[in-house]
C-alpha positions as CSV (number, residue, x, y, z in Angstrom):
1,M,6.0,-7.6,-0.7
2,M,3.9,-9.1,2.1
3,N,6.5,-8.3,4.7
4,T,6.4,-4.7,3.5
5,I,2.7,-4.5,3.8
6,Q,2.8,-6.1,7.3
7,Y,5.4,-3.6,8.4
8,L,3.3,-0.7,7.0
9,E,0.3,-2.0,8.9
10,Q,2.2,-1.8,12.1
11,N,3.6,1.7,11.2
12,P,0.8,3.7,9.7
13,A,2.7,7.0,10.0
14,L,5.1,5.6,7.4
15,V,2.2,5.2,5.0
16,T,1.4,8.9,5.4
17,L,5.0,9.8,4.6
18,L,5.0,7.5,1.5
19,K,1.8,9.2,0.3
20,E,3.3,12.6,0.8
21,K,6.5,11.4,-1.1
22,K,8.6,12.2,2.0
23,A,9.7,8.5,2.0
24,S,10.2,5.8,-0.5
25,L,10.3,2.0,-0.6
26,I,13.8,1.2,-1.8
27,G,14.0,-1.8,-4.1
28,M,10.3,-1.4,-5.3
29,T,9.3,-0.1,-8.6
30,E,6.9,2.8,-8.8
31,L,4.1,0.5,-9.9
32,E,4.7,-1.8,-6.9
33,Q,4.8,1.2,-4.5
34,R,1.6,2.6,-6.0
35,A,-0.1,-0.8,-5.6
36,I,0.9,-1.0,-1.9
37,L,-0.3,2.5,-1.2
38,D,-3.5,1.9,-3.0
39,S,-4.1,-1.1,-0.7
40,F,-4.1,1.3,2.3
41,D,-6.4,3.8,0.5
42,E,-9.8,3.8,2.4
43,E,-11.6,5.0,-0.7
44,V,-10.8,1.8,-2.6
45,K,-13.7,-0.5,-2.2
46,L,-13.6,-4.2,-3.0
47,E,-16.7,-5.8,-4.3
48,F,-17.1,-9.5,-3.7
49,G,-18.9,-11.5,-6.3
50,V,-19.4,-15.1,-7.2
51,W,-17.3,-16.7,-9.9
52,Y,-18.8,-19.6,-11.9
């Protein structure tokens, strides 16, 4: 999956096609594909906290 994310980082136009459902990631489940696309979503904000 990391190779896929790295490839998409180098080819952002493909991310757009995936979001528009004009392309797909063969061999990935819908859940995996959604997780990958969510990682490119600028609206997703990560909050860093301290774990004890």
